[in-house]
N, C-alpha and C positions, 0 to 999 in steps of 0.2 A: 935227823929225819929217818924214820923207820922204812923198812922195805915195802910194806903195802902202800905207803904214801908215794914212794918213788914209782911204783907200778902205776898208780893213778895218774901221776903227773906225766909219765911216759905215754900213757894212753891218750892224753890230750894232744901231745905232739904228733903221735902216730895217726890219730884221727884226722887232723888237718892235712897231713901228707896224703892219706888215702883218699880223702874227699877231693883234694886238688888234683889227684891223679885220675879222677873220674869215677870212683866208686860211689854208689848211691849212699846218701847220708844215713838212711835207715839201716842198711846192711852194715855200714862201717860202725855205727853205734852198737848194734846188736852183737857183732863179732867181737868188738873190743870189750864189751860188757862181759861176755861169756869167758873170753880168755883172761880178762883181768881178775874176775872172781875165782877162776880156776887156779891162777897163779897165787892169789892171796890165801885161799883156803887149802890149796894143794889137793883138791879132789874135784874131778870133772863132774861127778854125780851131784855133789852139793851145788856146784855152779849151775848145772842144768835145772835142778829143782828150784833154786832161787829165782832164776830167770823165768821159768815156766809160771811160777806163782806171780811174779811181777807182771808178766804179760796178761795173765788172767784178770788181775786187779785193775790193770791200766785203763781199760775202756769198758768196764762192766757197769759204770755209773749211768744213771738215767740221763744225765746232762749231755752225754755224747750223741744222743739222738738229734741234737740241734745241728750237728755238722751236716749230715745229708740233706736236712730240710732247708737250711739256708742256702746250701749249694744249689739245690733244685730250684728254689725261688729265684736265685740270681740268674740261672740259665734260662728259666722261663721268661723272666723279664726282658732278657736280651733278645730272645726269639720274638717277643711281642712288639718289638720296635719302640719300646717306651723311651729308650735313650734317644732315638731319632726324634720323637715327638717333643721331648724336653729341649733338645737342641734347637729345633725350629721355633719354639715359643721364645726361648732365650735370645735367639738371633733377632726375632722381631722386636724385642725390648731394647737390645743394645746396638742395633744396626746404625744408629746415628752417632756412635762414639768411635773415635779413632782406636783401632784395635778391638772393635766391638765383637767381632767373631771369636776372638780369643777369649774375651770375658764371657761370651755366650757359651763357649765350650766348658769353661770353669763352672759356670752356674749350672749347666745341664749335667755335668759330672757330679756336682754336689747333690743334685736331686736324685740322680741315678744311684749314687752311693747310699742314699737313705733307704733304698729298697733292694740292695744287693751288697754282699760283703766281699766281693772279689775284685781286686785291682786289675787283674789280668783281663777280666771280662770288660771292665771300663775301657782299658787300653784298646782292646780289639774292636769294641762297638764304635768308639769315637774316632778311631782311625778310618773306619769305613764312612762314618757320617760327616765328621767335621773337617778332616784334612782335604778332601776334594773340594768342599765348599770354600774353604779358605784359599786354596790355590786358585780357584776360579775367580776370586775377588782380588787377586794380586798379592796376597800375603806371601812372604818368603817361605820356601820349603822348610828351612830349619825352624822358623818360628812355628809353623803349622804343626809339625810333628812334636816340637818341644812342648807346646802348650798341652797337647794331648797326653804326652808322657808325664808331665808335671801334675796335671789335674787328675790323672788316673789313680794316684796314691790316695785320693780322698775316699776311694772305695774301701780302703782298709781302716780309715780313721773314723769317718762318720758311720755310726752304727746303722745296721748290724755289721759286724766284722768278724771274719773267720780267725784273724790273728788275735783279736781280743778274746775270742772263745778259747783259743789255744793257750793264751796267757792265763786265763782264768783257771783252766784245768791244771796247768803247771804250778800255779801258786795257791790253788784252792780258794780263790776269791770269787765273789759273786759276778757272774757274767752280766747280769742286769745292771749292777753298779758300774761295771766297766763300760757298758754301752752308754750310760748316762754321762760318764766322765769324758767320753770322746766327742760329745756334741759341741761344746764351746771351742775346744782346740780345732775341731774340723771346720767350724764356721770361720774362726780366725784365720786358718790357713787359706780357705777359699777367698776371703776378703784380701789377704796379703797377696795372693796371686793376681787378683783383679787390679789392685793398686799397682803392683809391679808391672802389669801389662800396660797400664796407662802411662807409667813413667818411662817404660821402654819405647812406647809410641811417641813420647815427647822428646826424649833425649837420644834414642837410637832408632830413628824411623827406618833406616836402611835394614836393620835386623828384622823389624816387624813387617814392613811392607804394607800392602793393603791400601784401602782407600775408604773415605766416607761416602756413603751412597749419595747420589745426586738429588737435587730438589724434586725432580720428577718422581724418583723412586720413593722419596720421603712422603710425597703427597699421595702416593698410592700404597696403602698398607698391604702387606702380603697376606694378612689374615685379620679378621675382625676380633674384637674382644671376646665375643661369644665363641668363636672358633678356637681361640686360645684356651678358653675355659674348658671346652669340650675335650681338647687334647690333654690338658693337665688333670682333668677329673680322675682318670684311672690312677695316675701317679699319687695324687693327694689322698685318694681313698685307700690305696695300699699302704702308704706311710702311716696314716691315721689308724688303720686297722692293726698293723703290726706293732709299730713303735708306741702308738697311743695306748693300745691294750697292754703292752709290756710295762710302760711307765706308770700306768694307772693301777697296776697290780692285778689286772684281770687274767693275764697269762704268765706262765713261767717262760723263760727263753725258749725252751723246747716247744712248748705249746704255741708260742708266737711264730716260731719257724714253720710249724705245721699249718697254722692259719695263713701265713704269708704265702707258702707254697700253693695252698688251695686257691687263694685269691689270685695269684699270678697265673695259675692254670686256667681259671675262669676267664681272665683277661685275654690270655693267648687264644683261647677258643672263640671268644666273642669277636676278636679282631681277625679271626680266620688265618692265623699264622702258625697253627700247630697241626699240620697234617701228619699222617701215620709215620712217615720217614723222619720228620723233624722231632716228633715225640720220642721215637726210639733213640735217636741220636742224643737228645737231652737226657734220657734215662741212663744210657750207657755212660755218658760223660759224668753224670752225677755219681754213678757207682765208681768210676775210675778215680775221680778226685777224692771221694770219701775214703776209699780203700787206701789211697796214698797218704792222706792225712792221718788216718787211724794207725797205719803202720809206723809212721813217724812218731806219733804219740807213744806207742808201745816201746819203740826203740829208745826214746828219750827217758821214759820211766826206768827202763833197764839200766841205762847209762847213769842215771841219777842215783840209783841204788848202789851201783858199783863204786861210784865216787864216794858215797857215804861210807861204804864198807872200808874203802882204802884210807879214809881220813883226809882226803884232799879238801873237801868242803870245810871241815873244821879247821884245817891248816890255813885256808884262805881267810876265814873269819878271825883267827888268832893273829895272823900277820897284819891284817887291816887295823886291828885294835892296838897291837903292840908297837907298830911303827909310827903311830900317831897320825896316820893319814886321815882317819875319821871318815865320816860319810862323804863329805865333799871330794876327798881324794879318791875314794872308791867309785863315786859317780863319774868323775872325770875319766878315770881309767876305763870304766865300763863303756862309756859312750865312745871313746876313741877306739876300743877294741871292736865294738859293734860296727862302727863306720868302716874300719879296715876289713872286717869280715864281709861287709856288704859288697866289697869289690870282687869277691870270689864265690859267695854262697847266696842261696835264696833266703827269703825272709823267714820262713818257717824253720829252716835249719839253724839259722843264727839264734833264734829264740830258744830252740830246743837244746842248743849247746850251752848258751851262756846263762840262762835263768837257773838251771839246777846248780851251777857253780856259785852264783852270788847270793842265792836265796837265803842260806843260813846267815850270812853276814848282814843282809838287809833286815832280817828278823831281829838280830842282836842290836841293831841301831834303831829299832822301832820305826822303820820307814813306812810311810803310807804306801802300801803296795798297789792301791788303785792309781794314785798319781804316778808312781814309778812305772806302771804298765803303759800309760800314755807316753811318758818319756821314752820308754823302750820302743814302743811302736813307731814313734816319729824317727828315732835313730835307725831302726831297722828298715823302715820304708825308704829312707834316703838311698839305701843300697839298690832299690829298684831302678835308680836313675844313673848309677855310677858305673864306669867301666872297670874291668872288662866284662863282668857278668851282666849287670843291669837287665833283669828279666823283662821289665816293662818295655825296654828299648827293643829287645829281640822279638817280643810279641808284636810290636808295632811294625817292625821290619817284615816279619812273616806275613802280617795282614796286608801290607802294601804289595807284597809279591816281588819276585826276583826281577821282574821287568821294570820296576820303579827306579827312576834315576836317583832317588833319595837313598843315601848310604847310611850304614850304621854310624859312621863318624858324624854325619849330618844330624842324626837323631840325638846322639850324645851331646853334641855342641848346642843344639837347640834346647836340650833339657837343662843345661848348665845353670842358666839364671834361675830356673825354678828350683833346682837343687839348693842354690844359695838362699833363696827365700825360705825353703823348708828348714834349712839349718837355723835361720833366724828365728823361726817359730819355735823350734826345739829349744833354743836358748831362752826364749820368752816363757815357755811353760816351765822350764827349770827355775827361772828367776821368780815366777809368780805361780806357785802351785795351785792357787785358788782357781785358776783357769780350768783345771781338771776336776776340782772338787766342789765348786760353787753350787752345783745342782744336786749334790748328794744330800 
């Protein structure tokens, strides 16, 4: 093993140490990229020029315009209370089922996911909307927060999805194809959650809690069919506008993001939810999230080039082929590593670290990178629910507030059954790749 390869391997170990010690992922990747190229080439000027060129190329593509547009659309949708409307309609439909409010939360999250690509937004919105309602109906606190945590991951699987956009950039695959590939697995996951809730209500009623509404409540509908249609019309219109136009070939992903953001803005104004202060807050948050994502993308591109210069990616490909592991062995190791990283890192960071490492080996095995993207996303998103990091869990706790008696341990425990269900869906997509490719 030559010296450049040793430097590249050492950078991977040092990176994990720095990130775990609290250094921002983007800073750690950029710093190690510069130092690594400097040590390999022996010239700081060459390292600086290489990294400057990589940074310039990283986000100059037109496709990156999709990031702020879908972020803006998601935040506007959250402000317009569309998540609340979806939950109330779903609650009306499933209120006669044991665990119905849990199923209503999953259904509303699935609808909400179809018009926003941010799991964190889903977690925050439905913590405010669904948790108080479930607690009021006698559901156990652990189940109430668990079902919100579990169903929030649908925001990154059902298109549009910021993580799928990120994966498309890293692998140079079509974002539109990735969006289409996420539809069936997203629906399967939502159905699996709903079936899981029914089984939990049947076999572990103490964990679920809750009650079926009384005959009097059943006889008095909370809202009419017309009222439900009116509440869902904006949601359906936005989904048809964005995803329908995208899949019909009328828009590119970037144009679809622009149309969706404009449509969400109109809805928020019509519903009188977007006053001056709220609009400014949405714009500032859009800028903050976009800047963070773009910085991470630049850092990942820098690190990917450093690994290529060091020969680490070629070494990984050669080892995979020579040891006879083949693609099944590589996939098993990859999924296990991603699940372990999910305990300490956020979703974007995991993808930015692992994809550049395995991409050359995947190409040599002629792997369908669209299918592999859905597998990666499912594995990465499990990390949203696992301790000690579990970002969705921390978002829920922050939204509940310090005065809430529900602890972090309660949220992690409540999310555990949904983590197991998600792992089952991951294995299902691995075993049956057509679930991700049937619509392509």
